[in-house]
C-alpha positions as CSV (number, residue, x, y, z in Angstrom):
1,X,6.1,22.2,28.5
2,X,7.4,22.3,31.5
3,X,9.3,19.3,33.0
4,X,7.3,18.5,35.9
5,X,4.0,17.5,33.5
6,X,6.1,14.7,32.7
7,X,7.6,13.5,36.1
8,X,5.6,12.2,39.1
9,X,2.9,14.4,40.7
10,X,4.1,16.6,43.5
11,X,4.0,19.7,45.5
12,X,3.6,22.3,42.1
13,X,0.9,19.7,40.7
14,X,-1.3,19.8,44.4
15,X,-0.8,23.9,44.1
16,X,-2.6,24.5,40.7
17,X,-4.6,21.6,41.1
18,X,-8.0,23.8,42.0
19,X,-6.5,26.5,38.1
20,X,-6.5,23.1,36.9
21,X,-10.0,21.5,38.0
22,X,-11.6,24.4,36.8
23,X,-9.6,24.4,33.5
24,X,-11.0,21.0,33.3
25,X,-14.6,21.5,33.8
26,X,-14.3,24.4,30.9
27,X,-12.8,22.6,28.7
28,X,-14.7,19.7,29.5
29,X,-18.6,21.4,28.9
30,X,-17.1,23.2,25.8
31,X,-16.8,19.6,24.1
32,X,-19.7,18.4,25.3
33,X,-22.0,21.8,24.2
34,X,-19.7,23.8,21.5
35,X,-21.8,24.0,18.8
36,X,-20.5,21.8,15.4
37,X,-20.9,22.4,11.8
38,X,-21.8,19.7,9.8
39,X,-20.1,19.9,5.9
40,X,-20.5,17.7,2.9
41,X,-17.2,15.6,3.0
42,X,-16.4,13.0,5.5
43,X,-14.4,14.5,8.5
44,X,-11.3,12.4,10.0
45,X,-9.8,14.0,13.3
46,X,-6.2,13.1,14.0
47,X,-6.1,14.3,17.5
48,X,-4.1,13.9,21.1
49,X,-5.3,13.6,24.8
50,X,-2.5,16.3,25.9
51,X,-0.4,19.1,24.7
52,X,2.8,18.7,23.0
53,X,4.2,16.1,20.5
54,X,2.5,12.8,19.9
55,X,3.1,12.4,16.3
56,X,0.1,13.1,15.2
57,X,1.0,14.7,11.5
58,X,2.8,11.1,10.1
59,X,-0.5,9.8,11.1
60,X,-2.5,12.5,9.1
61,X,-0.1,11.9,6.4
62,X,0.3,7.9,6.6
63,X,-4.0,8.3,6.0
64,X,-3.2,10.8,3.4
65,X,-1.6,8.4,1.4
66,X,-3.9,5.1,2.1
67,X,-6.8,7.6,1.1
68,X,-5.4,8.1,-2.5
69,X,-4.5,4.4,-2.7
70,X,-8.3,3.9,-2.3
71,X,-9.1,6.6,-5.1
72,X,-10.2,9.3,-2.7
73,X,-9.1,12.7,-2.8
74,X,-8.0,13.9,0.9
75,X,-7.2,17.5,1.6
76,X,-6.0,18.6,5.5
77,X,-7.7,21.3,7.9
78,X,-5.3,23.0,9.6
79,X,-5.2,26.0,12.4
80,X,-1.6,26.9,11.1
81,X,0.1,27.4,14.5
82,X,1.6,30.7,14.8
83,X,0.1,31.5,11.2
84,X,-0.9,35.0,10.0
85,X,-3.6,34.8,7.7
86,X,-7.1,36.2,9.1
87,X,-9.1,34.2,6.2
88,X,-9.6,30.5,4.9
89,X,-6.1,29.7,2.8
90,X,-4.6,27.3,0.5
91,X,-1.6,26.6,1.5
92,X,1.7,26.7,-1.5
93,X,3.9,24.7,-0.2
94,X,6.8,26.1,-2.6
95,X,5.5,29.7,-1.8
96,X,4.2,30.2,1.7
97,X,6.2,30.7,4.7
98,X,6.0,29.0,8.1
99,X,5.9,31.9,9.7
100,X,2.0,32.4,7.5
101,X,0.7,29.4,7.6
102,X,2.6,27.4,10.4
103,X,5.3,24.5,9.8
104,X,2.6,20.9,9.9
105,X,0.7,22.7,6.9
106,X,3.8,23.2,4.7
107,X,4.6,19.2,5.4
108,X,1.3,18.8,5.0
109,X,1.1,20.5,1.4
110,X,3.4,17.9,0.1
111,X,0.5,15.3,0.1
112,X,-2.4,17.0,-0.2
113,X,-4.3,20.8,-0.5
114,X,-4.6,22.2,2.8
115,X,-6.5,24.8,4.3
116,X,-5.2,27.0,7.5
117,X,-8.4,28.6,9.1
118,X,-9.5,28.6,12.6
119,X,-13.0,28.4,10.9
120,X,-12.5,24.7,9.8
121,X,-16.5,24.7,8.4
122,X,-15.2,27.3,6.0
123,X,-11.9,25.4,5.2
124,X,-13.6,22.2,4.5
125,X,-15.6,24.2,2.0
126,X,-12.8,26.0,0.0
127,X,-10.8,22.1,0.2
128,X,-14.9,20.6,-1.5
129,X,-15.3,23.3,-4.1
130,X,-12.1,24.6,-5.3
131,X,-10.1,20.8,-4.9
132,X,-13.0,18.2,-5.0
133,X,-12.0,16.7,-1.6
134,X,-14.3,14.4,-0.5
135,X,-12.5,13.6,2.4
136,X,-10.8,15.7,4.8
137,X,-8.2,15.2,7.7
138,X,-7.5,17.3,10.7
139,X,-4.5,17.6,12.5
140,X,-5.8,19.3,15.3
141,X,-8.8,20.5,16.6
142,X,-10.2,17.8,19.0
143,X,-11.1,19.6,21.5
144,X,-12.1,22.8,20.0
145,X,-12.6,22.3,16.4
146,X,-16.7,23.7,15.5
147,X,-16.8,21.1,12.8
148,X,-18.8,18.3,12.6
149,X,-16.3,15.3,13.5
150,X,-17.3,12.1,11.9
151,X,-14.2,9.8,13.4
152,X,-11.8,10.9,15.6
153,X,-8.6,8.7,16.3
154,X,-6.3,10.0,19.1
155,X,-2.6,9.3,19.0
156,X,-0.8,8.3,22.3
157,X,2.7,8.6,22.5
158,X,4.2,4.8,24.1
159,X,7.2,6.6,25.5
160,X,5.5,9.7,27.3
161,X,1.6,8.7,27.7
162,X,0.0,11.9,29.3
163,X,2.4,12.3,31.8
164,X,1.5,12.9,35.5
165,X,-2.2,12.7,34.1
166,X,-3.3,16.0,35.2
167,X,-5.5,18.9,33.6
168,X,-3.1,22.0,32.3
169,X,-1.7,23.9,34.1
170,X,-1.0,21.1,36.2
171,X,-0.3,18.6,33.8
172,X,-0.2,18.2,29.9
173,X,-4.3,17.1,29.5
174,X,-6.2,19.1,27.5
175,X,-9.1,17.6,29.2
176,X,-10.2,15.5,31.8
177,X,-9.1,11.3,30.0
178,X,-12.5,10.8,30.8
179,X,-14.4,13.7,29.1
180,X,-12.4,13.1,25.9
181,X,-12.6,9.3,25.5
182,X,-16.5,10.1,24.9
183,X,-15.7,11.9,21.7
184,X,-12.4,9.5,20.8
185,X,-13.4,7.1,18.1
186,X,-10.4,4.9,18.3
187,X,-7.0,4.9,20.2
188,X,-3.7,4.8,18.7
189,X,-0.5,4.2,20.7
190,X,2.6,5.5,18.7
191,X,6.0,4.1,19.5
192,X,7.5,1.5,22.0
193,X,6.9,2.0,25.6
194,X,4.5,1.4,28.5
195,X,4.0,4.6,29.6
196,X,0.4,5.0,27.5
197,X,-1.0,1.2,29.0
198,X,-2.9,2.8,31.4
199,X,-5.0,5.1,28.8
200,X,-5.0,2.8,26.6
201,X,-6.8,0.1,28.8
202,X,-9.3,3.0,29.5
203,X,-10.0,3.3,26.3
204,X,-10.4,-0.6,26.1
205,X,-12.7,-0.6,28.9
206,X,-15.0,2.3,27.6
207,X,-15.2,0.4,24.0
208,X,-12.7,1.9,22.0
209,X,-11.0,0.1,19.8
210,X,-7.1,0.4,19.9
211,X,-4.1,0.6,17.3
212,X,-0.6,0.5,17.3
213,X,1.9,1.7,15.1
214,X,5.6,3.0,15.2
215,X,7.6,5.3,12.7
216,X,11.0,5.0,10.6
217,X,13.5,7.0,8.7
218,X,12.3,7.2,5.2
219,X,15.9,6.3,4.5
220,X,18.4,5.9,7.2
221,X,21.3,4.3,5.0
222,X,21.6,8.4,4.8
223,X,22.5,8.6,8.2
224,X,24.4,5.1,9.4
225,X,27.6,5.7,10.5
226,X,27.7,9.2,10.4
227,X,28.7,11.9,13.2
228,X,25.8,14.5,13.8
229,X,25.2,17.8,15.4
230,X,21.2,16.8,16.0
231,X,18.7,20.0,16.7
232,X,15.2,20.0,17.1
233,X,12.3,22.6,18.3
234,X,9.5,19.8,18.5
235,X,7.5,18.5,21.6
236,X,9.6,15.7,22.6
237,X,13.4,16.7,21.2
238,X,14.4,13.1,22.6
239,X,12.4,11.0,20.5
240,X,13.8,12.9,17.5
241,X,17.7,12.2,18.9
242,X,16.4,8.9,19.5
243,X,15.3,7.9,15.7
244,X,18.2,9.5,14.7
245,X,20.6,6.9,16.5
246,X,18.3,4.5,15.6
247,X,18.9,5.0,11.8
248,X,22.9,4.2,12.9
249,X,23.9,8.0,13.3
250,X,26.0,9.1,15.9
251,X,24.6,12.1,17.8
252,X,27.3,13.9,19.4
253,X,26.4,16.8,20.1
254,X,22.3,17.8,20.8
255,X,20.5,21.1,21.1
256,X,16.8,21.5,22.2
257,X,15.1,24.0,21.0
258,X,11.2,25.2,22.2
259,X,8.4,23.7,20.2
260,X,7.5,25.7,16.9
261,X,11.0,27.8,17.5
262,X,11.7,30.2,14.4
263,X,15.3,29.9,14.6
264,X,17.1,33.6,14.5
265,X,20.2,34.2,11.8
266,X,22.3,33.8,15.0
267,X,21.3,30.4,16.3
268,X,21.9,28.8,13.0
269,X,25.3,30.7,12.6
270,X,26.3,28.9,16.1
271,X,25.0,25.6,15.0
272,X,27.0,25.8,11.7
273,X,30.5,26.8,13.6
274,X,30.2,24.1,16.0
275,X,29.0,21.2,13.5
276,X,32.2,22.5,11.6
277,X,34.6,23.0,14.5
278,X,33.8,19.4,15.6
279,X,33.6,17.8,12.0
280,X,30.1,16.9,12.3
281,X,26.9,17.3,10.0
282,X,23.8,19.1,11.3
283,X,20.8,16.8,11.6
284,X,16.7,18.4,12.3
285,X,13.2,17.5,11.7
286,X,11.6,17.9,8.4
287,X,9.1,19.9,10.6
288,X,11.7,22.4,11.5
289,X,13.2,22.4,8.5
290,X,9.9,23.3,7.2
291,X,10.7,26.8,9.1
292,X,13.6,27.1,7.7
293,X,12.2,27.5,4.1
294,X,11.9,30.5,2.6
295,X,14.2,32.2,5.5
296,X,17.4,33.8,5.8
297,X,20.0,31.4,6.7
298,X,23.7,31.2,7.0
299,X,26.1,30.5,3.9
300,X,26.9,26.6,3.5
301,X,24.3,25.9,6.2
302,X,22.0,24.0,4.2
303,X,25.0,22.4,2.8
304,X,26.1,21.0,5.8
305,X,22.2,20.2,6.9
306,X,21.0,16.4,6.6
307,X,17.2,16.1,7.1
308,X,15.2,13.3,8.7
309,X,12.3,12.3,7.4
310,X,9.8,9.6,8.8
311,X,7.6,7.0,7.7
């Protein structure tokens, strides 16, 4: 995402304002009038207001775990960023590669069945009839999925909020906030910070319940006292680097890659060589690690790599 999306509006935002206005109008109209097919199980959508990471995936996983504790059988619906399947496909976490199904679905598949498809209703039918799912969780598609949503939980990152508050391409918003709040059942503020306070107040005034949550390293003791070369290709890489530090690790070096980045052999070789040269361990996110599965990595790379899981 362009850095100016997360800064005070400037001349670039002004120049793009006509396009943003048109985009926002079209997006809002689509949300209001798009047909949404009802399926035979309740659908819980974990969405966000903006482009980029807000913490939807760990929230979706936490909801699936809670559903299991309540004796429900959850399943996930995902479009699968960058996936290549034309028809609905249930993810096999042990054999599917991220380049075919997307990185988030591989993570989700460790916790419940995942149907990857742009046609969420067809994916829902596959999970209900083939896997006995009685609760469907979507971790994307809040603005665009043509399926009836019973509850939409919108996640907002407390540190980044909604950026400059403008609609694409002048800012990170997928549609105007007021249009998105119409379809929001509840708003979850993720993490610490004040950047989201404005939209939290706006949601509260609209009568939407407000929830608070934060993520923690699943096993911080593994990182305490360690020195790392941290690398990530996610929406907000800084949050990951801070999480490593919060677990007691020293981020001696860091490398940022684009969101959903698929690593080339030479990139991984360079990371490994630099880590060895500086006497560092490599550390990355679970999402990045999913993209490394079933792919070619340099000899010794995985032995040098730690994965920071969050919960």
